[in-house]
C-alpha positions in Angstrom: -85.8 90.7 71.3 -86.2 93.4 73.9 -87.4 93.6 77.5 -91.0 94.4 78.0 -90.1 97.9 79.3 -88.2 98.8 76.2 -91.2 99.4 73.9 -92.2 97.5 70.8 -90.7 97.9 67.4 -93.2 98.3 64.6 -94.9 94.9 64.2 -95.6 95.5 60.5 -91.9 96.3 59.8 -91.0 93.0 61.5 -93.6 91.0 59.7 -92.8 92.7 56.4 -89.3 91.4 56.6 -90.1 87.9 57.8 -92.7 87.2 55.1 -90.4 87.3 52.1 -87.7 85.4 54.1 -90.2 82.7 54.9 -91.5 82.5 51.3 -88.1 82.4 49.5 -86.5 80.3 52.2 -89.2 77.6 51.8 -88.9 77.6 48.0 -85.1 77.5 47.9 -84.7 74.9 50.6 -87.5 72.7 49.3 -85.9 72.7 45.8 -82.5 72.0 47.3 -83.9 69.1 49.5 -85.6 67.7 46.4 -82.3 67.8 44.4 -80.1 66.4 47.2 -82.5 63.6 48.2 -84.0 62.5 44.9 -81.8 63.7 42.0 -78.4 62.6 43.1 -77.3 59.0 42.7 -74.5 58.1 45.0 -74.5 59.2 48.7 -71.4 61.4 49.3 -70.1 63.4 52.2 -71.2 66.6 50.5 -74.7 65.3 50.0 -75.0 64.5 53.7 -73.8 67.9 54.7 -76.2 69.6 52.2 -79.2 67.8 53.5 -78.2 68.5 57.1 -77.9 72.2 56.2 -81.3 72.3 54.6 -82.9 70.6 57.6 -81.2 73.1 59.9 -82.7 75.9 57.8 -86.1 74.3 58.1 -85.9 74.6 61.9 -86.0 78.4 61.3 -88.5 78.4 58.5 -91.2 76.4 60.3 -91.1 78.8 63.3 -91.2 82.1 61.4 -95.0 82.0 60.9 -95.5 81.4 64.7 -93.1 84.2 65.5 -95.1 86.6 63.3 -98.3 85.5 65.1 -96.7 85.9 68.5 -95.6 89.4 67.7 -98.9 90.5 66.3 -100.9 89.1 69.2 -98.4 89.7 72.0 -98.4 86.0 72.9 -97.6 85.3 76.6 -94.7 83.0 77.5 -96.1 79.5 77.9 -95.2 75.9 77.0 -96.0 76.3 73.3 -93.8 79.5 73.2 -90.9 77.4 74.6 -91.4 74.7 72.1 -91.3 77.1 69.2 -88.4 79.0 70.7 -86.4 75.8 71.2 -86.8 74.8 67.6 -85.9 78.3 66.4 -83.0 78.4 68.8 -81.4 75.4 67.2 -81.2 76.9 63.8 -78.3 79.3 64.0 -75.8 77.1 65.9 -76.8 74.1 63.8 -76.4 76.0 60.5 -73.0 77.4 61.6 -71.9 74.0 62.8 -72.7 72.3 59.5 -71.1 75.1 57.5 -68.0 74.6 59.6 -68.1 70.8 58.8 -68.4 71.6 55.1 -65.4 73.8 55.3 -63.3 71.1 57.1 -64.5 68.5 54.6 -63.6 70.7 51.7 -60.2 71.5 53.2 -59.4 67.8 53.7 -60.5 66.9 50.1 -58.3 69.6 48.5 -55.3 69.8 50.8 -55.0 66.2 51.9 -56.6 64.1 49.1 -54.6 61.0 49.8 -55.8 60.9 53.4 -59.3 61.9 52.5 -60.3 58.3 51.5 -59.6 57.2 55.0 -60.9 60.3 56.9 -64.0 61.1 54.8 -67.1 58.9 54.3 -70.9 59.6 54.2 -71.3 57.6 57.4 -68.8 59.8 59.2 -70.3 62.9 57.8 -73.7 61.8 59.2 -72.2 61.1 62.6 -70.5 64.5 62.7 -73.8 66.2 61.8 -75.6 64.2 64.4 -73.0 65.2 67.0 -73.5 68.9 66.1 -77.2 68.5 66.3 -77.0 66.9 69.8 -74.7 69.7 71.0 -77.3 72.2 69.8 -80.1 70.4 71.5 -78.3 70.2 74.8 -77.4 73.9 74.5 -81.1 74.8 73.7 -82.5 72.8 76.6 -79.9 74.3 79.0 -80.6 77.8 77.7 -84.4 77.5 78.2 -83.9 76.1 81.7 -81.7 79.1 82.6 -84.4 81.7 81.7 -85.7 84.1 84.3 -89.3 84.8 83.3 -91.2 87.7 84.7 -94.9 88.6 84.5 -95.9 90.5 81.4 -93.1 89.1 79.2 -94.1 88.5 75.6 -93.0 85.4 73.6 -90.1 86.1 71.2 -90.1 89.8 72.2 -89.1 89.9 75.8 -85.5 89.4 76.8 -85.3 86.2 78.9 -82.8 86.9 81.6 -79.7 84.6 81.6 -76.6 84.3 83.6 -73.3 85.2 82.0 -72.0 81.7 81.3 -75.1 80.7 79.4 -75.1 84.0 77.5 -71.5 83.5 76.3 -71.9 79.9 75.1 -73.7 80.7 71.9 -71.3 83.4 70.5 -68.1 81.8 71.6 -68.7 78.1 71.0 -71.2 78.2 68.2 -70.0 81.3 66.3 -66.4 82.4 67.0 -64.9 78.9 67.0 -66.6 77.9 63.7 -65.6 81.3 62.3 -61.9 80.7 63.0 -62.1 77.2 61.6 -64.0 78.5 58.5 -61.4 81.3 58.0 -58.5 78.9 58.2 -60.0 76.3 55.9 -61.1 78.8 53.3 -57.8 80.6 53.2 -55.9 77.3 52.8 -58.2 76.1 50.1 -57.9 79.4 48.2 -54.1 79.3 48.5 -54.0 75.7 47.2 -56.2 76.6 44.2 -54.1 79.7 43.4 -50.9 77.7 43.3 -52.3 75.2 40.9 -50.9 75.4 37.4 -53.8 75.5 34.9 -53.3 73.8 31.5 -55.7 76.0 29.6 -58.3 78.7 29.8 -61.1 76.3 30.8 -59.2 75.0 33.8 -58.3 78.6 34.8 -61.9 79.6 34.6 -63.0 76.7 36.8 -60.3 77.5 39.4 -61.3 81.2 39.5 -65.0 80.3 39.9 -64.1 77.9 42.8 -62.1 80.6 44.5 -64.9 83.1 44.0 -67.5 80.7 45.4 -65.4 80.0 48.5 -64.8 83.8 49.1 -68.6 84.5 48.6 -69.6 81.8 51.1 -67.0 83.0 53.7 -68.3 86.6 53.2 -71.9 85.4 53.5 -71.2 83.7 56.8 -69.5 86.8 58.2 -72.1 89.3 56.9 -75.1 87.2 58.2 -73.8 86.1 61.6 -71.1 88.5 62.8 -73.4 91.6 63.3 -75.9 89.6 65.4 -73.3 88.0 67.7 -71.5 91.3 68.2 -74.8 93.0 69.1 -75.7 90.1 71.3 -72.4 90.3 73.3 -72.7 94.1 73.5 -76.2 93.9 74.9 -75.0 91.7 77.7 -72.1 94.0 78.4 -74.4 97.0 78.6 -76.8 95.1 80.8 -74.1 94.1 83.2 -72.7 97.7 83.4 -75.9 99.7 83.3 -78.7 97.2 84.0 -80.4 97.9 80.7 -79.8 97.4 77.0 -82.9 98.9 75.5 -81.0 101.2 73.1 -79.6 98.1 71.4 -83.0 96.4 70.8 -83.5 97.9 67.3 -80.0 96.8 66.4 -80.8 93.3 67.7 -83.9 93.2 65.6 -82.1 94.3 62.4 -79.1 91.9 62.9 -81.4 89.0 63.7 -83.3 89.7 60.4 -79.9 89.7 58.6 -79.0 86.4 60.3 -82.4 84.9 59.2 -81.6 85.8 55.6 -78.9 83.1 55.7 -81.6 80.4 55.3 -82.3 81.8 51.8 -78.8 81.9 50.6 -77.5 78.6 52.0 -79.2 76.4 49.4 -78.0 78.5 46.5 -74.5 79.1 47.7 -73.7 75.6 48.7 -75.2 74.1 45.6 -72.7 76.3 43.8 -69.9 75.2 46.0 -70.8 71.5 45.4 -70.8 71.9 41.6 -67.8 74.2 41.2 -65.6 72.5 43.7 -66.1 69.1 42.2 -65.0 70.5 38.8 -62.1 72.5 40.1 -60.8 69.8 42.5 -60.8 67.3 39.7 -58.2 69.4 37.9 -55.7 69.1 40.8 -52.9 66.5 39.9 -52.9 64.9 43.4 -56.7 64.8 43.4 -56.6 62.9 40.1 -54.0 60.6 41.4 -56.2 59.8 44.4 -59.2 59.2 42.1 -57.1 56.9 39.9 -55.9 54.9 42.9 -59.5 54.7 44.2 -60.9 53.5 40.9 -58.1 50.9 40.6 -58.8 49.6 44.1 -62.5 49.3 43.3 -61.7 47.5 40.1 -59.4 45.0 41.9 -62.0 44.5 44.6 -64.7 43.7 42.0 -62.4 41.3 40.1 -61.5 39.5 43.3 -65.1 39.1 44.4 -66.3 37.9 41.0 -63.5 36.0 39.2 -66.0 34.1 37.1 -67.2 37.3 35.4 -65.9 38.5 32.1 -63.4 41.4 32.2 -65.0 44.8 32.5 -65.3 46.7 29.3 -64.2 50.4 29.3 
């Protein structure tokens, strides 16, 4: 996104990148949504977070065709532009917020399994996701209201002037704070899994796969989002010092494309996390103890509610 005086980057290079991102993003996220909504039985915390992450990715995917059209036709800034921009603007902070919640949920399940039955629940997961979504909505509305629009600006290409506080909210609140939490939770989970004594080659393989998946997801988060937010901050620093940041516009375009790529890898990576972590966590002794207590409690509750029923067969 550059100021109208900075010159246009090649439209076809931009569209040539967004087309495959849109295509593969829609395919991957549609398959993920179908699996998480229709192919899983019991509603779990992970299922709620996965669906929320897919919906967050869709806020980007449904706007990419409009962005390509706006670029090609040099669409002026109007009400429709603001609607599309607002939907698109919610994607990145919402995705990062949900990824942070997934990391926290995973950390609690692995490090504090006995407390997890009290802290974790699908209802609480949905409320946490709703809270993150509302925060993103408030941020988006506030950001749009802070824009300083000038004549000749082009939708999704011109840099909408913002004051410093509004400009700093997104990288600090919606990126660096989730990044610190994600780093802490991922490191703690990896340490916990590495300390686990494996009974055999199969358990060792599952543990290593779980560690690898956590590492890959952490690296994906950093690779996709860190360059964009660093260039975003640098552009505002240059603008404050020199009054222009045109030389960074190509960097902003490239890093935003990398950030958009996250919508394609989310569905694949977090499906892997769901599968591998359930298998690896089940091998932890204290996790098994928690599961046994949970199953025993459920059996006692069923027997107390239905004393007239015959004993359950194993």
